[in-house]
N, C-alpha and C positions, 0 to 999 in steps of 0.2 A: 791270910791267903790259904785257900783250900788245897788239899793234896793234888787234885786234878789241875788246878790253876798252877801250882808250883811245877808240876810235871810239864805242862804246856809252855810255861815261861822258860824253863830250862831248855826245852827243845828249840824254841824260837831263838834263844841266846846262842845255842850251838850252831844253828843254821845261819842266822843273819848277824850275829854279834850284837843284837838288840833285844831288849826285853822290856815289857811294860804294857800299859793299856792305852789305847785299844790293842787287843791281841788278835791276830789272824793266824789260825792254824788249820791246815788241811790234813786229814787223816785218811787212811785206807778204811774199807768197810770193817776190818778187824781191829780198828782203833790204833793203828801204828801211824805215827806222824810221818808225813812225806814232805811237807814244806810249811814254813811259818815265818812270821815277822810281826812287826807292830802295825802301824797305820799305813795303808795303801790308799792314796788319794784316788778319786774317780778316774782321773786321766794321768798319763805319764808326766812326771816333773823332772827337772834337772837332778840327776843323782839317783833316780829311782823309778820303777815302773808303777803304773796305775793299776787299780784293782782289775779293770777289764783285761789288761795284758797278763796279769798274774793268773786270773781265772782261765784264760785261754791256754796258757802254757801248762798249768797243772792238769787240766783236762787232756791236753794233747799228750803229755807224758804218761798219764794213766792209761790212755787208750793205746798208745803206740809202744810204750816201753814198760809195761806193767811188771815184768819180772825184775827189771833193773830197779824200778821204784821200790819194790818189796825188799830187794837186797839192800838198798841204801837205807830204807827205814829200819831194817833190822840192825844195821851197823849203828845208826843213830840211837836206837834203843839201848844197845850195849854200851855206847859211850856215855849216855846219860846215867845208866845204872852204875858205871864206874865212877863217874863224877859225884854221884850221890853218896857213894861209899867212902869217899875220901873224907878224913876227919879234918876239922878246922883247928889249928894250933892256937895256943894262948896268945901269941903275938897278933894273930888275926882278930881275936876278940877285942884286944886293945885298940886296934885300928878301926874296927867296926864301931866301937863305943865312941871314939873320937869323931868319926864321921857322923854318927847319929847326933852327937852333941852339937856339931857344927850345923847340921840341917835343922835341928830343933831351935837353935838360936836365931835362925833367919825366918821363923814362922811368925806371921802377922796375926796376933790374937784378935785384933779389932776386926779385920776384914776376912780372916780365915783362909789365908794363902801364904805362899812363901815369897820372899823378896818384895819388890815394890809394884809388881804387875797386878 
């Protein structure tokens, strides 16, 4: 994962509590994140907006509340910097290793995927 991808993934996680690919992130012209998430389907679905609605609202916010958007994006940037600066303790590394072992054990070497799908 590149540094830019890591930054945008962290921003999407902070905004929508989701991270992964595909990744959708909207930024200001000066590269500050203003909104993001993972997959937005073409049309609205139960539990989430479609890409058309997301595009409409992001554009509307940028046109009508630009100062507020800039303020929020600055706050998000500060929160991500603080999040990045926090160190991971040894117990967290043990948990991460256990999780990685569990994920690796479910990998299907024959068909190249996880699980049975």
